[in-house]
C-alpha positions as CSV (number, residue, x, y, z in Angstrom):
1,M,-96.7,-55.3,17.5
2,D,-95.4,-51.8,18.3
3,D,-92.4,-51.5,20.5
4,P,-93.6,-49.7,23.7
5,N,-90.2,-48.1,24.0
6,Q,-90.8,-46.2,20.8
7,R,-94.1,-44.8,21.9
8,P,-94.3,-41.4,23.7
9,R,-93.8,-41.8,27.4
10,I,-96.2,-40.4,30.0
11,L,-95.4,-39.8,33.7
12,I,-98.4,-40.3,36.0
13,V,-98.0,-38.8,39.5
14,D,-100.7,-39.8,41.9
15,E,-100.7,-41.0,45.5
16,S,-103.6,-43.4,44.9
17,R,-102.4,-46.7,43.4
18,M,-106.0,-47.3,42.1
19,E,-106.1,-43.9,40.3
20,R,-102.8,-44.6,38.7
21,A,-104.0,-48.0,37.6
22,T,-107.1,-46.5,36.1
23,L,-105.1,-43.9,34.1
24,I,-102.6,-46.5,32.9
25,K,-105.5,-48.7,31.7
26,S,-106.7,-45.8,29.5
27,I,-103.4,-45.0,27.9
28,R,-101.3,-48.2,27.8
29,D,-102.4,-49.3,24.3
30,Q,-101.1,-46.0,22.8
31,Y,-98.4,-44.8,25.2
32,S,-95.6,-46.1,27.4
33,F,-95.7,-44.9,31.0
34,R,-94.0,-44.3,34.2
35,E,-95.7,-43.9,37.6
36,E,-94.7,-42.2,40.8
37,A,-96.6,-41.7,44.1
38,D,-95.3,-38.3,45.3
39,G,-94.3,-35.0,44.0
40,E,-90.6,-35.3,44.8
41,A,-90.3,-38.6,43.1
42,G,-92.1,-37.2,40.1
43,W,-89.7,-34.3,40.0
44,Q,-86.7,-36.6,40.1
45,A,-88.2,-38.8,37.3
46,L,-88.6,-35.7,35.1
47,V,-85.1,-34.5,35.6
48,L,-83.5,-37.9,35.0
49,D,-85.8,-39.5,32.4
50,H,-85.5,-37.6,29.1
51,S,-88.0,-39.9,27.4
52,I,-91.0,-38.4,29.3
53,R,-93.2,-36.4,26.9
54,L,-96.2,-35.5,29.1
55,V,-97.1,-35.4,32.8
56,I,-100.5,-36.3,34.4
57,C,-100.4,-35.0,38.0
58,A,-102.8,-34.9,40.9
59,L,-103.1,-31.7,42.9
60,S,-102.9,-33.5,46.3
61,L,-99.6,-35.3,46.7
62,P,-97.3,-36.1,49.6
63,M,-93.8,-34.6,49.9
64,L,-94.5,-32.0,47.1
65,D,-98.0,-31.2,46.0
66,G,-99.1,-30.9,42.4
67,N,-98.9,-27.1,42.3
68,G,-95.4,-27.2,43.8
69,L,-94.3,-29.7,41.2
70,L,-95.8,-27.6,38.4
71,T,-94.0,-24.5,39.7
72,R,-90.7,-26.3,39.6
73,V,-91.3,-27.5,36.1
74,R,-92.3,-24.1,34.7
75,S,-89.4,-22.3,36.4
76,S,-86.8,-25.0,35.4
77,K,-83.6,-23.9,33.7
78,L,-84.1,-26.8,31.3
79,T,-86.1,-25.9,28.2
80,R,-87.3,-29.5,27.9
81,L,-89.0,-29.3,31.3
82,R,-90.4,-25.7,30.9
83,Q,-92.2,-26.8,27.7
84,I,-93.4,-30.2,28.8
85,P,-97.3,-30.5,28.7
86,V,-98.8,-31.0,32.2
87,L,-102.3,-32.3,32.7
88,M,-103.5,-31.5,36.3
89,I,-106.2,-33.6,38.0
90,A,-108.2,-31.0,39.8
91,G,-111.7,-32.5,40.0
92,D,-114.6,-30.1,40.0
93,N,-113.0,-27.3,42.0
94,E,-113.1,-24.4,39.6
95,Q,-110.9,-22.2,41.8
96,A,-108.2,-24.9,42.0
97,S,-108.4,-25.4,38.3
98,E,-107.9,-21.7,37.5
99,H,-105.0,-21.6,40.0
100,A,-103.3,-24.6,38.3
101,K,-103.8,-22.9,34.9
102,A,-102.3,-19.7,36.2
103,L,-99.2,-21.6,37.3
104,G,-98.8,-23.1,33.8
105,A,-100.9,-26.2,33.6
106,S,-101.5,-27.1,30.0
107,D,-105.0,-28.3,30.9
108,V,-107.1,-29.6,33.8
109,I,-109.0,-32.8,34.0
110,G,-111.4,-34.3,36.5
111,R,-111.3,-37.7,38.3
112,G,-113.1,-40.3,36.3
113,I,-112.4,-38.8,32.9
114,G,-113.3,-41.1,30.1
115,S,-110.6,-42.9,28.2
116,S,-111.5,-41.4,24.8
117,Q,-111.6,-37.9,26.2
118,L,-108.2,-38.4,28.0
119,L,-106.6,-39.8,24.9
120,A,-107.9,-36.9,22.8
121,Q,-106.5,-34.3,25.3
122,I,-103.1,-36.1,25.4
123,A,-103.0,-36.2,21.6
124,S,-103.8,-32.5,21.3
125,L,-101.0,-31.6,23.8
126,L,-98.4,-33.8,22.2
127,Q,-99.1,-32.7,18.7
128,P,-97.4,-29.2,19.0
129,A,-94.4,-30.7,20.7
130,A,-94.1,-33.3,17.9
131,G,-94.3,-30.5,15.3
132,Q,-91.5,-28.7,17.0
133,S,-89.4,-31.8,17.0
134,K,-90.0,-32.3,13.3
135,V,-88.9,-28.7,12.7
136,R,-85.7,-29.4,14.6
137,E,-85.0,-32.4,12.4
138,V,-85.7,-30.5,9.2
139,T,-83.4,-27.6,10.2
140,G,-80.6,-30.0,11.2
141,G,-80.6,-29.0,14.9
142,E,-80.3,-25.2,14.4
143,A,-80.4,-23.0,17.5
144,Q,-83.6,-22.9,19.4
145,H,-85.0,-19.9,21.4
146,P,-84.4,-20.6,25.1
147,E,-88.0,-19.7,26.1
148,T,-90.2,-21.2,23.4
149,G,-87.9,-23.8,21.9
150,L,-88.9,-22.5,18.4
151,P,-86.2,-22.0,15.7
152,T,-84.4,-18.6,15.6
153,R,-84.5,-16.0,12.9
154,Q,-81.8,-17.8,10.9
155,H,-84.2,-20.7,10.2
156,I,-87.1,-18.3,9.3
157,E,-84.9,-16.6,6.8
158,V,-83.9,-19.9,5.2
159,Q,-87.6,-20.9,5.0
160,A,-88.6,-17.5,3.5
161,A,-86.0,-18.0,0.8
162,K,-87.3,-21.4,0.0
163,A,-90.9,-20.2,-0.1
164,L,-90.0,-17.3,-2.4
165,A,-88.0,-19.5,-4.7
166,Q,-91.0,-21.9,-4.9
167,A,-93.4,-19.1,-5.5
168,L,-91.3,-17.8,-8.4
169,R,-90.8,-21.2,-9.9
170,L,-94.5,-22.2,-9.7
171,D,-96.0,-18.8,-10.2
172,A,-97.7,-19.2,-6.9
173,P,-98.2,-16.9,-3.8
174,A,-96.3,-16.9,-0.6
175,S,-97.1,-15.0,2.6
176,I,-95.2,-14.0,5.7
177,L,-96.7,-12.9,9.0
178,V,-94.6,-11.2,11.8
179,M,-96.4,-10.7,15.1
180,G,-95.9,-9.8,18.7
181,F,-97.6,-8.6,21.9
182,D,-98.3,-4.9,22.0
183,R,-96.3,-3.0,24.7
184,F,-94.3,-6.2,25.5
185,D,-91.5,-4.3,27.1
186,A,-93.9,-2.6,29.5
187,L,-95.4,-6.1,30.3
188,R,-91.9,-7.4,31.0
189,K,-91.0,-4.4,33.2
190,E,-94.3,-4.6,35.2
191,H,-94.5,-8.4,35.7
192,G,-90.9,-9.6,35.3
193,E,-88.9,-11.8,33.1
194,V,-90.5,-15.1,34.3
195,V,-94.0,-13.9,33.4
196,A,-92.7,-12.5,30.0
197,G,-91.3,-15.9,29.3
198,Q,-94.5,-17.6,30.2
199,L,-96.4,-15.3,27.8
200,Q,-94.0,-16.1,25.0
201,K,-94.5,-19.8,25.5
202,K,-98.2,-19.4,25.6
203,F,-98.1,-17.4,22.3
204,A,-95.9,-19.9,20.7
205,S,-98.0,-22.8,21.9
206,I,-101.2,-21.3,20.4
207,L,-99.5,-20.6,17.1
208,A,-98.0,-24.1,16.9
209,Q,-101.5,-25.5,17.0
210,K,-102.9,-23.2,14.3
211,V,-100.3,-23.2,11.6
212,R,-100.3,-25.8,8.8
213,K,-97.7,-28.6,8.4
214,E,-96.2,-26.8,5.4
215,D,-95.8,-23.5,7.3
216,S,-92.7,-22.6,9.2
217,L,-93.0,-21.0,12.7
218,G,-90.1,-19.4,14.5
219,H,-88.7,-16.2,15.9
220,Y,-88.4,-12.9,14.0
221,S,-86.8,-11.3,17.1
222,D,-86.5,-12.3,20.7
223,S,-90.1,-11.3,21.5
224,E,-91.7,-11.5,18.0
225,L,-92.7,-14.6,16.0
226,A,-92.9,-15.2,12.3
227,V,-94.9,-17.6,10.1
228,V,-93.7,-18.4,6.6
229,S,-96.6,-19.7,4.6
230,P,-95.8,-21.0,1.1
231,G,-98.7,-21.2,-1.4
232,T,-101.0,-19.0,0.7
233,P,-102.6,-16.1,-1.1
234,Y,-102.8,-12.7,0.4
235,P,-106.6,-12.7,1.4
236,A,-106.3,-16.0,3.2
237,C,-103.2,-14.9,5.1
238,E,-104.7,-11.6,6.1
239,A,-107.9,-13.3,7.3
240,F,-105.9,-15.7,9.4
241,A,-104.0,-12.8,11.0
242,G,-107.3,-11.1,11.7
243,R,-108.7,-14.2,13.5
244,L,-105.6,-14.5,15.5
245,R,-105.7,-10.9,16.6
246,E,-109.3,-11.2,17.6
247,A,-108.7,-14.3,19.6
248,F,-106.0,-12.6,21.7
249,A,-108.2,-9.5,22.2
250,V,-110.7,-11.6,24.2
251,A,-108.4,-14.3,25.6
252,N,-108.5,-14.9,29.3
253,I,-104.8,-15.3,30.1
254,A,-103.9,-15.1,33.8
255,I,-100.6,-15.1,35.5
256,H,-100.6,-16.0,39.2
257,G,-104.3,-15.5,39.2
258,Q,-104.1,-12.0,37.7
259,R,-105.8,-11.6,34.3
260,L,-103.7,-9.7,31.8
261,A,-105.1,-7.3,29.3
262,L,-103.2,-8.5,26.1
263,S,-103.4,-7.6,22.5
264,V,-101.2,-8.5,19.5
265,S,-100.4,-6.8,16.3
266,I,-99.5,-8.5,13.0
267,G,-97.7,-7.4,9.9
268,V,-98.4,-9.3,6.7
269,A,-96.4,-9.4,3.5
270,N,-97.2,-11.4,0.3
271,T,-95.8,-12.1,-3.1
272,P,-96.9,-11.2,-5.7
273,V,-99.0,-8.4,-4.1
274,D,-95.9,-6.8,-2.6
275,Q,-93.5,-6.4,-5.5
276,V,-90.2,-7.3,-3.8
277,N,-87.5,-9.5,-5.3
278,S,-85.9,-11.1,-2.3
279,A,-87.0,-13.1,0.8
280,T,-85.1,-10.8,3.1
281,S,-87.1,-7.8,1.7
282,L,-90.4,-9.7,2.1
283,L,-89.6,-10.7,5.7
284,S,-88.4,-7.2,6.6
285,L,-91.5,-5.7,5.1
286,A,-93.8,-7.8,7.3
287,G,-91.6,-6.8,10.3
288,A,-91.9,-3.1,9.4
289,R,-95.7,-3.4,9.1
290,L,-95.8,-4.9,12.6
291,K,-93.9,-1.9,14.0
292,T,-96.2,0.5,12.2
293,A,-99.3,-1.3,13.5
294,Q,-97.9,-1.1,17.1
295,E,-97.0,2.5,16.8
296,A,-100.5,3.3,15.6
297,G,-101.9,2.0,18.8
298,G,-101.6,-1.8,18.5
299,N,-104.3,-4.5,18.4
300,R,-104.4,-4.4,14.6
301,V,-103.3,-6.1,11.4
302,L,-101.4,-4.1,8.8
303,A,-101.4,-6.0,5.5
304,C,-100.3,-5.5,1.9
305,L,-103.1,-3.2,0.7
306,D,-103.5,-1.2,3.9
307,K,-102.7,2.4,4.3
308,T,-101.2,3.4,7.6
309,S,-103.9,4.5,9.9
310,T,-104.0,5.9,13.4
311,E,-107.6,4.8,13.8
312,P,-108.2,1.5,15.7
313,P,-109.7,-1.2,13.6
314,V,-113.5,-1.6,13.5
315,P,-114.3,-5.0,15.0
316,R,-116.6,-7.4,13.3
317,L,-120.1,-7.5,15.0
318,G,-119.5,-10.9,16.5
319,H,-116.1,-9.9,17.8
320,A,-117.6,-6.7,19.3
321,I,-120.1,-8.8,21.3
322,D,-117.2,-11.0,22.5
323,L,-115.4,-7.9,23.6
324,I,-118.4,-6.6,25.6
325,R,-118.9,-10.0,27.2
326,T,-115.3,-10.1,28.4
327,G,-115.3,-6.6,29.8
328,H,-113.5,-4.9,27.0
329,T,-116.2,-2.3,26.3
330,H,-113.6,0.5,25.9
331,A,-112.5,-1.2,22.6
332,V,-116.1,-1.1,21.3
333,I,-117.2,2.4,22.2
334,P,-115.2,4.2,19.5
335,H,-117.0,2.1,16.9
336,L,-120.6,2.3,18.1
337,V,-121.8,4.3,15.1
338,S,-120.3,1.9,12.5
339,L,-121.6,-1.1,14.4
340,C,-125.0,0.3,14.8
341,K,-125.2,1.1,11.1
342,E,-124.2,-2.5,10.4
343,M,-127.0,-3.7,12.8
344,L,-129.8,-1.8,11.1
345,P,-130.8,-4.6,8.7
346,F,-131.0,-6.9,11.7
347,L,-133.1,-4.5,13.6
348,E,-135.4,-4.0,10.6
349,L,-135.8,-7.8,10.4
350,L,-136.7,-8.0,14.1
351,E,-139.3,-5.2,13.7
352,R,-140.8,-6.9,10.7
353,E,-141.0,-10.4,12.2
354,L,-141.6,-9.7,15.9
355,K,-143.4,-6.3,15.8
356,L,-141.3,-4.9,18.7
357,G,-142.3,-1.3,18.1
358,L,-138.7,-0.1,17.5
359,P,-138.4,3.6,16.4
360,L,-136.2,2.6,13.4
361,A,-136.7,5.8,11.5
362,D,-135.3,7.8,14.5
363,I,-132.5,5.3,15.1
364,R,-131.5,5.4,11.4
365,K,-131.5,9.2,11.3
366,Q,-129.5,9.5,14.5
367,V,-126.9,7.0,13.3
368,L,-126.5,8.9,10.0
369,D,-126.3,12.2,11.8
370,R,-123.6,10.9,14.1
371,E,-121.7,9.4,11.2
372,Q,-121.7,12.8,9.4
373,E,-120.5,14.5,12.6
374,V,-117.6,12.1,12.8
375,Q,-116.7,12.7,9.2
376,D,-116.9,16.5,9.6
377,T,-114.7,16.3,12.7
378,R,-112.0,14.3,10.8
379,Q,-112.0,16.7,7.9
380,A,-111.8,19.8,10.1
């Protein structure tokens, strides 16, 4: 039988003894637990009990309510507490749920959540933390970034050297991505250091869930992250970078209830496509491409075969629709001609199958005329 003391420990904070008992019944076969009935007791437990890995907390609590406890946790001077996953019990109140997420809740659940769903959410939240613990073990306790808890650049440089050595030995590829928020200094100045730190943690948390076990995630600089990906060919790494950029372009990230317009840029370097002979050069090349992408306007990926361009990237059709749905039409308007040209085969199919009476000949002619006008303007 497993030793309960060796299992991840979960703190349950709820005024209702019955609700605590229900949650404990759902998790006790897989996790150890501790329970408290009010927010102040929950806070003291978190400060003193270093074995707690995750918190399940009700919004309505005596002494200190759930949002108050969450605010203390996310503003703590202890990295361990700032990074701990917190599941808030907010019921069906959508406004309360959004407010809890804005304060830093990892996720929100309702009363009466099923055991399997609860266990799945707990597992998904604990997995990134476990991955970071594993990284710390592998790196022998190297310095961690105070905001994200990720390894510093020293670790990334070591992992890049290992990846390049393996690539040369096995005649295999290796890729490096360096990425960061566009206009991050302006965001920090406008919203303050606390918000900037929360954005960094969010960025790190999302990446930690997307990288492979064999990849290394850490800091390239204080505000920029890097992924060393051994064995990954250039096209796959560039595609991953593109998906990541698109996800942030439409992400609904709010701080204190205020939605932030965020974008990221990513620099990609790869061996053997980039003919460099050292890990330091490969890492610096990815970093330089990130800077070039940001200086060109941001919200773009600059990869091995790209030429520096001041033109914003043309979004894929599906991504363009996502941008429109989330209110980012300004990012789509510059590319209407290219997107409309891409849509013509679809419109032709609609006309053929549904007989909608679309003036396709006129649409095609106008699109081609506009495309020629754009080309003439650029050449002038």
